[in-house]
CHARMM-style PDB file with segment names, atoms N, HN, CA, C and O in Angstrom:
ATOM      1  N   MET     1       0.851  -1.165   0.000  1.00  0.00      PROA
ATOM      2  CA  MET     1       0.000   0.000   0.000  1.00  0.00      PROA
ATOM      3  C   MET     1       0.903   1.236   0.000  1.00  0.00      PROA
ATOM      4  O   MET     1       1.775   1.377   0.857  1.00  0.00      PROA
ATOM      5  N   SER     2       0.688   2.119  -0.959  1.00  0.00      PROA
ATOM      6  HN  SER     2      -0.021   2.005  -1.655  1.00  0.00      PROA
ATOM      7  CA  SER     2       1.530   3.301  -1.081  1.00  0.00      PROA
ATOM      8  C   SER     2       1.080   4.409  -0.134  1.00  0.00      PROA
ATOM      9  O   SER     2      -0.072   4.461   0.296  1.00  0.00      PROA
ATOM     10  N   GLN     3       2.024   5.288   0.172  1.00  0.00      PROA
ATOM     11  HN  GLN     3       2.960   5.245  -0.178  1.00  0.00      PROA
ATOM     12  CA  GLN     3       1.732   6.428   1.034  1.00  0.00      PROA
ATOM     13  C   GLN     3       1.044   7.507   0.204  1.00  0.00      PROA
ATOM     14  O   GLN     3       1.434   7.763  -0.935  1.00  0.00      PROA
ATOM     15  N   ILE     4       0.032   8.131   0.771  1.00  0.00      PROA
ATOM     16  HN  ILE     4      -0.285   7.924   1.697  1.00  0.00      PROA
ATOM     17  CA  ILE     4      -0.680   9.222   0.117  1.00  0.00      PROA
ATOM     18  C   ILE     4      -0.115  10.522   0.671  1.00  0.00      PROA
ATOM     19  O   ILE     4      -0.075  10.725   1.884  1.00  0.00      PROA
ATOM     20  N   SER     5       0.323  11.401  -0.227  1.00  0.00      PROA
ATOM     21  HN  SER     5       0.291  11.236  -1.213  1.00  0.00      PROA
ATOM     22  CA  SER     5       0.920  12.668   0.193  1.00  0.00      PROA
ATOM     23  C   SER     5       0.066  13.839  -0.256  1.00  0.00      PROA
ATOM     24  O   SER     5      -0.407  13.886  -1.391  1.00  0.00      PROA
ATOM     25  N   PHE     6      -0.120  14.779   0.650  1.00  0.00      PROA
ATOM     26  HN  PHE     6       0.265  14.741   1.572  1.00  0.00      PROA
ATOM     27  CA  PHE     6      -0.840  16.009   0.349  1.00  0.00      PROA
ATOM     28  C   PHE     6       0.150  17.156   0.411  1.00  0.00      PROA
ATOM     29  O   PHE     6       0.924  17.272   1.362  1.00  0.00      PROA
ATOM     30  N   GLY     7       0.122  17.995  -0.598  1.00  0.00      PROA
ATOM     31  HN  GLY     7      -0.507  17.901  -1.370  1.00  0.00      PROA
ATOM     32  CA  GLY     7       0.954  19.195  -0.600  1.00  0.00      PROA
ATOM     33  C   GLY     7       0.073  20.424  -0.522  1.00  0.00      PROA
ATOM     34  O   GLY     7      -1.115  20.329  -0.215  1.00  0.00      PROA
ATOM     35  N   THR     8       0.657  21.577  -0.801  1.00  0.00      PROA
ATOM     36  HN  THR     8       1.623  21.654  -1.051  1.00  0.00      PROA
ATOM     37  CA  THR     8      -0.120  22.811  -0.768  1.00  0.00      PROA
ATOM     38  C   THR     8      -1.180  22.838  -1.852  1.00  0.00      PROA
ATOM     39  O   THR     8      -2.140  23.603  -1.769  1.00  0.00      PROA
ATOM     40  N   ASP     9      -1.008  22.002  -2.869  1.00  0.00      PROA
ATOM     41  HN  ASP     9      -0.228  21.380  -2.936  1.00  0.00      PROA
ATOM     42  CA  ASP     9      -1.998  21.918  -3.946  1.00  0.00      PROA
ATOM     43  C   ASP     9      -2.881  20.684  -3.818  1.00  0.00      PROA
ATOM     44  O   ASP     9      -3.551  20.297  -4.776  1.00  0.00      PROA
ATOM     45  N   GLY    10      -2.884  20.067  -2.644  1.00  0.00      PROA
ATOM     46  HN  GLY    10      -2.340  20.381  -1.866  1.00  0.00      PROA
ATOM     47  CA  GLY    10      -3.758  18.919  -2.406  1.00  0.00      PROA
ATOM     48  C   GLY    10      -3.114  17.592  -2.748  1.00  0.00      PROA
ATOM     49  O   GLY    10      -1.890  17.457  -2.724  1.00  0.00      PROA
ATOM     50  N   TRP    11      -3.941  16.620  -3.064  1.00  0.00      PROA
ATOM     51  HN  TRP    11      -4.935  16.730  -3.083  1.00  0.00      PROA
ATOM     52  CA  TRP    11      -3.484  15.267  -3.406  1.00  0.00      PROA
ATOM     53  C   TRP    11      -3.395  15.186  -4.911  1.00  0.00      PROA
ATOM     54  O   TRP    11      -4.411  15.209  -5.605  1.00  0.00      PROA
ATOM     55  N   ARG    12      -2.184  15.091  -5.411  1.00  0.00      PROA
ATOM     56  HN  ARG    12      -1.359  15.072  -4.846  1.00  0.00      PROA
ATOM     57  CA  ARG    12      -1.980  14.979  -6.849  1.00  0.00      PROA
ATOM     58  C   ARG    12      -1.556  13.551  -7.139  1.00  0.00      PROA
ATOM     59  O   ARG    12      -0.596  13.050  -6.555  1.00  0.00      PROA
ATOM     60  N   ALA    13      -2.274  12.899  -8.041  1.00  0.00      PROA
ATOM     61  HN  ALA    13      -3.055  13.306  -8.515  1.00  0.00      PROA
ATOM     62  CA  ALA    13      -1.979  11.503  -8.340  1.00  0.00      PROA
ATOM     63  C   ALA    13      -2.459  11.169  -9.741  1.00  0.00      PROA
ATOM     64  O   ALA    13      -3.280  11.880 -10.321  1.00  0.00      PROA
ATOM     65  N   ILE    14      -1.936  10.085 -10.270  1.00  0.00      PROA
ATOM     66  HN  ILE    14      -1.269   9.508  -9.800  1.00  0.00      PROA
ATOM     67  CA  ILE    14      -2.336   9.594 -11.584  1.00  0.00      PROA
ATOM     68  C   ILE    14      -3.473   8.598 -11.393  1.00  0.00      PROA
ATOM     69  O   ILE    14      -3.374   7.659 -10.604  1.00  0.00      PROA
ATOM     70  N   VAL    15      -4.559   8.825 -12.137  1.00  0.00      PROA
ATOM     71  HN  VAL    15      -4.640   9.588 -12.778  1.00  0.00      PROA
ATOM     72  CA  VAL    15      -5.724   7.938 -12.047  1.00  0.00      PROA
ATOM     73  C   VAL    15      -5.297   6.525 -12.430  1.00  0.00      PROA
ATOM     74  O   VAL    15      -4.663   6.312 -13.463  1.00  0.00      PROA
ATOM     75  N   GLY    16      -5.652   5.576 -11.588  1.00  0.00      PROA
ATOM     76  HN  GLY    16      -6.167   5.749 -10.749  1.00  0.00      PROA
ATOM     77  CA  GLY    16      -5.340   4.178 -11.841  1.00  0.00      PROA
ATOM     78  C   GLY    16      -4.019   3.727 -11.242  1.00  0.00      PROA
ATOM     79  O   GLY    16      -3.785   2.528 -11.095  1.00  0.00      PROA
ATOM     80  N   GLU    17      -3.151   4.676 -10.894  1.00  0.00      PROA
ATOM     81  HN  GLU    17      -3.342   5.650 -11.013  1.00  0.00      PROA
ATOM     82  CA  GLU    17      -1.892   4.315 -10.245  1.00  0.00      PROA
ATOM     83  C   GLU    17      -1.993   4.586  -8.745  1.00  0.00      PROA
ATOM     84  O   GLU    17      -2.080   3.655  -7.944  1.00  0.00      PROA
ATOM     85  N   ASP    18      -1.981   5.848  -8.376  1.00  0.00      PROA
ATOM     86  HN  ASP    18      -1.911   6.604  -9.026  1.00  0.00      PROA
ATOM     87  CA  ASP    18      -2.127   6.209  -6.962  1.00  0.00      PROA
ATOM     88  C   ASP    18      -3.545   6.662  -6.633  1.00  0.00      PROA
ATOM     89  O   ASP    18      -3.992   6.547  -5.492  1.00  0.00      PROA
ATOM     90  N   PHE    19      -4.243   7.174  -7.632  1.00  0.00      PROA
ATOM     91  HN  PHE    19      -3.880   7.268  -8.559  1.00  0.00      PROA
ATOM     92  CA  PHE    19      -5.633   7.619  -7.438  1.00  0.00      PROA
ATOM     93  C   PHE    19      -6.538   6.444  -7.789  1.00  0.00      PROA
ATOM     94  O   PHE    19      -6.998   6.312  -8.924  1.00  0.00      PROA
ATOM     95  N   THR    20      -6.784   5.594  -6.796  1.00  0.00      PROA
ATOM     96  HN  THR    20      -6.410   5.701  -5.875  1.00  0.00      PROA
ATOM     97  CA  THR    20      -7.560   4.369  -6.980  1.00  0.00      PROA
ATOM     98  C   THR    20      -8.737   4.364  -6.010  1.00  0.00      PROA
ATOM     99  O   THR    20      -8.739   5.123  -5.042  1.00  0.00      PROA
ATOM    100  N   PRO    21      -9.731   3.526  -6.254  1.00  0.00      PROA
ATOM    101  CA  PRO    21     -10.848   3.439  -5.302  1.00  0.00      PROA
ATOM    102  C   PRO    21     -10.379   3.112  -3.876  1.00  0.00      PROA
ATOM    103  O   PRO    21     -10.940   3.618  -2.904  1.00  0.00      PROA
ATOM    104  N   GLU    22      -9.363   2.275  -3.760  1.00  0.00      PROA
ATOM    105  HN  GLU    22      -8.908   1.863  -4.549  1.00  0.00      PROA
ATOM    106  CA  GLU    22      -8.863   1.911  -2.434  1.00  0.00      PROA
ATOM    107  C   GLU    22      -8.249   3.120  -1.728  1.00  0.00      PROA
ATOM    108  O   GLU    22      -8.478   3.328  -0.537  1.00  0.00      PROA
ATOM    109  N   ASN    23      -7.469   3.915  -2.464  1.00  0.00      PROA
ATOM    110  HN  ASN    23      -7.283   3.745  -3.432  1.00  0.00      PROA
ATOM    111  CA  ASN    23      -6.854   5.087  -1.847  1.00  0.00      PROA
ATOM    112  C   ASN    23      -7.876   6.179  -1.565  1.00  0.00      PROA
ATOM    113  O   ASN    23      -7.747   6.905  -0.579  1.00  0.00      PROA
ATOM    114  N   ILE    24      -8.879   6.302  -2.406  1.00  0.00      PROA
ATOM    115  HN  ILE    24      -8.983   5.712  -3.207  1.00  0.00      PROA
ATOM    116  CA  ILE    24      -9.961   7.251  -2.136  1.00  0.00      PROA
ATOM    117  C   ILE    24     -10.656   6.862  -0.837  1.00  0.00      PROA
ATOM    118  O   ILE    24     -10.973   7.722  -0.015  1.00  0.00      PROA
ATOM    119  N   GLU    25     -10.892   5.573  -0.654  1.00  0.00      PROA
ATOM    120  HN  GLU    25     -10.635   4.874  -1.322  1.00  0.00      PROA
ATOM    121  CA  GLU    25     -11.514   5.089   0.583  1.00  0.00      PROA
ATOM    122  C   GLU    25     -10.640   5.411   1.794  1.00  0.00      PROA
ATOM    123  O   GLU    25     -11.153   5.786   2.848  1.00  0.00      PROA
ATOM    124  N   ARG    26      -9.329   5.268   1.646  1.00  0.00      PROA
ATOM    125  HN  ARG    26      -8.912   4.963   0.790  1.00  0.00      PROA
ATOM    126  CA  ARG    26      -8.417   5.583   2.750  1.00  0.00      PROA
ATOM    127  C   ARG    26      -8.490   7.056   3.129  1.00  0.00      PROA
ATOM    128  O   ARG    26      -8.501   7.402   4.310  1.00  0.00      PROA
ATOM    129  N   VAL    27      -8.541   7.929   2.112  1.00  0.00      PROA
ATOM    130  HN  VAL    27      -8.533   7.649   1.153  1.00  0.00      PROA
ATOM    131  CA  VAL    27      -8.609   9.373   2.373  1.00  0.00      PROA
ATOM    132  C   VAL    27      -9.927   9.725   3.055  1.00  0.00      PROA
ATOM    133  O   VAL    27      -9.944  10.492   4.018  1.00  0.00      PROA
ATOM    134  N   ILE    28     -11.020   9.173   2.563  1.00  0.00      PROA
ATOM    135  HN  ILE    28     -11.006   8.550   1.780  1.00  0.00      PROA
ATOM    136  CA  ILE    28     -12.329   9.444   3.164  1.00  0.00      PROA
ATOM    137  C   ILE    28     -12.373   8.951   4.606  1.00  0.00      PROA
ATOM    138  O   ILE    28     -12.891   9.645   5.481  1.00  0.00      PROA
ATOM    139  N   GLN    29     -11.837   7.765   4.859  1.00  0.00      PROA
ATOM    140  HN  GLN    29     -11.417   7.201   4.148  1.00  0.00      PROA
ATOM    141  CA  GLN    29     -11.840   7.232   6.223  1.00  0.00      PROA
ATOM    142  C   GLN    29     -10.999   8.102   7.146  1.00  0.00      PROA
ATOM    143  O   GLN    29     -11.390   8.359   8.285  1.00  0.00      PROA
ATOM    144  N   ALA    30      -9.846   8.557   6.661  1.00  0.00      PROA
ATOM    145  HN  ALA    30      -9.528   8.348   5.735  1.00  0.00      PROA
ATOM    146  CA  ALA    30      -8.995   9.427   7.476  1.00  0.00      PROA
ATOM    147  C   ALA    30      -9.729  10.721   7.821  1.00  0.00      PROA
ATOM    148  O   ALA    30      -9.656  11.197   8.954  1.00  0.00      PROA
ATOM    149  N   PHE    31     -10.432  11.285   6.846  1.00  0.00      PROA
ATOM    150  HN  PHE    31     -10.491  10.898   5.926  1.00  0.00      PROA
ATOM    151  CA  PHE    31     -11.209  12.501   7.095  1.00  0.00      PROA
ATOM    152  C   PHE    31     -12.297  12.236   8.132  1.00  0.00      PROA
ATOM    153  O   PHE    31     -12.484  13.029   9.055  1.00  0.00      PROA
ATOM    154  N   CYS    32     -13.009  11.130   7.981  1.00  0.00      PROA
ATOM    155  HN  CYS    32     -12.857  10.486   7.232  1.00  0.00      PROA
ATOM    156  CA  CYS    32     -14.090  10.795   8.923  1.00  0.00      PROA
ATOM    157  C   CYS    32     -13.552  10.574  10.335  1.00  0.00      PROA
ATOM    158  O   CYS    32     -14.220  10.907  11.313  1.00  0.00      PROA
ATOM    159  N   ASP    33     -12.361  10.021  10.442  1.00  0.00      PROA
ATOM    160  HN  ASP    33     -11.818   9.751   9.647  1.00  0.00      PROA
ATOM    161  CA  ASP    33     -11.750   9.811  11.757  1.00  0.00      PROA
ATOM    162  C   ASP    33     -11.326  11.137  12.389  1.00  0.00      PROA
ATOM    163  O   ASP    33     -11.431  11.307  13.603  1.00  0.00      PROA
ATOM    164  N   LEU    34     -10.850  12.074  11.571  1.00  0.00      PROA
ATOM    165  HN  LEU    34     -10.765  11.935  10.584  1.00  0.00      PROA
ATOM    166  CA  LEU    34     -10.321  13.332  12.078  1.00  0.00      PROA
ATOM    167  C   LEU    34     -11.394  14.393  12.292  1.00  0.00      PROA
ATOM    168  O   LEU    34     -11.248  15.237  13.176  1.00  0.00      PROA
ATOM    169  N   TYR    35     -12.454  14.371  11.515  1.00  0.00      PROA
ATOM    170  HN  TYR    35     -12.573  13.685  10.797  1.00  0.00      PROA
ATOM    171  CA  TYR    35     -13.447  15.445  11.538  1.00  0.00      PROA
ATOM    172  C   TYR    35     -14.046  15.726  12.918  1.00  0.00      PROA
ATOM    173  O   TYR    35     -14.152  16.897  13.283  1.00  0.00      PROA
ATOM    174  N   PRO    36     -14.440  14.732  13.697  1.00  0.00      PROA
ATOM    175  CA  PRO    36     -15.023  15.047  15.016  1.00  0.00      PROA
ATOM    176  C   PRO    36     -14.079  15.870  15.902  1.00  0.00      PROA
ATOM    177  O   PRO    36     -14.529  16.732  16.657  1.00  0.00      PROA
ATOM    178  N   LYS    37     -12.785  15.607  15.809  1.00  0.00      PROA
ATOM    179  HN  LYS    37     -12.419  14.907  15.195  1.00  0.00      PROA
ATOM    180  CA  LYS    37     -11.817  16.376  16.593  1.00  0.00      PROA
ATOM    181  C   LYS    37     -11.716  17.806  16.064  1.00  0.00      PROA
ATOM    182  O   LYS    37     -11.658  18.756  16.843  1.00  0.00      PROA
ATOM    183  N   LEU    38     -11.693  17.956  14.740  1.00  0.00      PROA
ATOM    184  HN  LEU    38     -11.740  17.184  14.107  1.00  0.00      PROA
ATOM    185  CA  LEU    38     -11.585  19.289  14.148  1.00  0.00      PROA
ATOM    186  C   LEU    38     -12.841  20.114  14.386  1.00  0.00      PROA
ATOM    187  O   LEU    38     -12.756  21.325  14.589  1.00  0.00      PROA
ATOM    188  N   ALA    39     -13.989  19.482  14.362  1.00  0.00      PROA
ATOM    189  HN  ALA    39     -14.058  18.498  14.197  1.00  0.00      PROA
ATOM    190  CA  ALA    39     -15.255  20.205  14.531  1.00  0.00      PROA
ATOM    191  C   ALA    39     -15.309  20.910  15.884  1.00  0.00      PROA
ATOM    192  O   ALA    39     -15.914  21.975  16.009  1.00  0.00      PROA
ATOM    193  N   LYS    40     -14.691  20.328  16.874  1.00  0.00      PROA
ATOM    194  HN  LYS    40     -14.200  19.463  16.773  1.00  0.00      PROA
ATOM    195  CA  LYS    40     -14.689  20.921  18.215  1.00  0.00      PROA
ATOM    196  C   LYS    40     -13.813  22.169  18.299  1.00  0.00      PROA
ATOM    197  O   LYS    40     -13.975  22.975  19.215  1.00  0.00      PROA
ATOM    198  N   THR    41     -12.888  22.339  17.356  1.00  0.00      PROA
ATOM    199  HN  THR    41     -12.756  21.684  16.612  1.00  0.00      PROA
ATOM    200  CA  THR    41     -11.970  23.481  17.400  1.00  0.00      PROA
ATOM    201  C   THR    41     -12.567  24.724  16.761  1.00  0.00      PROA
ATOM    202  O   THR    41     -12.076  25.830  16.989  1.00  0.00      PROA
ATOM    203  N   GLY    42     -13.617  24.561  15.966  1.00  0.00      PROA
ATOM    204  HN  GLY    42     -14.015  23.663  15.780  1.00  0.00      PROA
ATOM    205  CA  GLY    42     -14.207  25.697  15.266  1.00  0.00      PROA
ATOM    206  C   GLY    42     -13.470  26.068  13.992  1.00  0.00      PROA
ATOM    207  O   GLY    42     -13.830  27.044  13.335  1.00  0.00      PROA
ATOM    208  N   LYS    43     -12.440  25.302  13.631  1.00  0.00      PROA
ATOM    209  HN  LYS    43     -12.148  24.508  14.166  1.00  0.00      PROA
ATOM    210  CA  LYS    43     -11.693  25.572  12.403  1.00  0.00      PROA
ATOM    211  C   LYS    43     -12.502  25.091  11.205  1.00  0.00      PROA
ATOM    212  O   LYS    43     -13.356  24.213  11.324  1.00  0.00      PROA
ATOM    213  N   HSD    44     -12.220  25.677  10.063  1.00  0.00      PROA
ATOM    214  HN  HSD    44     -11.526  26.390   9.966  1.00  0.00      PROA
ATOM    215  CA  HSD    44     -12.945  25.339   8.846  1.00  0.00      PROA
ATOM    216  C   HSD    44     -12.164  24.335   8.004  1.00  0.00      PROA
ATOM    217  O   HSD    44     -10.937  24.257   8.078  1.00  0.00      PROA
ATOM    218  N   ILE    45     -12.891  23.582   7.214  1.00  0.00      PROA
ATOM    219  HN  ILE    45     -13.887  23.646   7.153  1.00  0.00      PROA
ATOM    220  CA  ILE    45     -12.306  22.617   6.293  1.00  0.00      PROA
ATOM    221  C   ILE    45     -12.752  22.992   4.893  1.00  0.00      PROA
ATOM    222  O   ILE    45     -13.929  23.266   4.662  1.00  0.00      PROA
ATOM    223  N   VAL    46     -11.811  23.004   3.959  1.00  0.00      PROA
ATOM    224  HN  VAL    46     -10.854  22.781   4.147  1.00  0.00      PROA
ATOM    225  CA  VAL    46     -12.123  23.321   2.570  1.00  0.00      PROA
ATOM    226  C   VAL    46     -11.862  22.087   1.723  1.00  0.00      PROA
ATOM    227  O   VAL    46     -10.779  21.503   1.768  1.00  0.00      PROA
ATOM    228  N   ILE    47     -12.867  21.698   0.952  1.00  0.00      PROA
ATOM    229  HN  ILE    47     -13.746  22.172   0.915  1.00  0.00      PROA
ATOM    230  CA  ILE    47     -12.728  20.581   0.021  1.00  0.00      PROA
ATOM    231  C   ILE    47     -13.071  21.113  -1.357  1.00  0.00      PROA
ATOM    232  O   ILE    47     -14.143  21.685  -1.557  1.00  0.00      PROA
ATOM    233  N   GLY    48     -12.178  20.929  -2.298  1.00  0.00      PROA
ATOM    234  HN  GLY    48     -11.308  20.464  -2.136  1.00  0.00      PROA
ATOM    235  CA  GLY    48     -12.417  21.416  -3.653  1.00  0.00      PROA
ATOM    236  C   GLY    48     -12.045  20.366  -4.686  1.00  0.00      PROA
ATOM    237  O   GLY    48     -11.472  19.324  -4.368  1.00  0.00      PROA
ATOM    238  N   TYR    49     -12.377  20.660  -5.894  1.00  0.00      PROA
ATOM    239  HN  TYR    49     -12.843  21.507  -6.152  1.00  0.00      PROA
ATOM    240  CA  TYR    49     -12.028  19.764  -6.998  1.00  0.00      PROA
ATOM    241  C   TYR    49     -11.889  20.591  -8.261  1.00  0.00      PROA
ATOM    242  O   TYR    49     -12.356  21.727  -8.334  1.00  0.00      PROA
ATOM    243  N   ASP    50     -11.244  20.006  -9.247  1.00  0.00      PROA
ATOM    244  HN  ASP    50     -10.865  19.082  -9.188  1.00  0.00      PROA
ATOM    245  CA  ASP    50     -11.164  20.667 -10.548  1.00  0.00      PROA
ATOM    246  C   ASP    50     -11.217  19.655 -11.660  1.00  0.00      PROA
ATOM    247  OT1 ASP    50     -11.162  20.023 -12.833  1.00  0.00      PROA
TER     248      ASP     50
END
């Protein structure tokens, strides 16, 4: 399983190589695990796409 890296421009990956359904699931799960802690801080989360 490869490491997923986020930079200042987000998660950049090649579809079918690093951008796979399995890795998308990992990112979503990580967000779901972290969100309850972040929600208590009052900080905002930005999710975008292009």
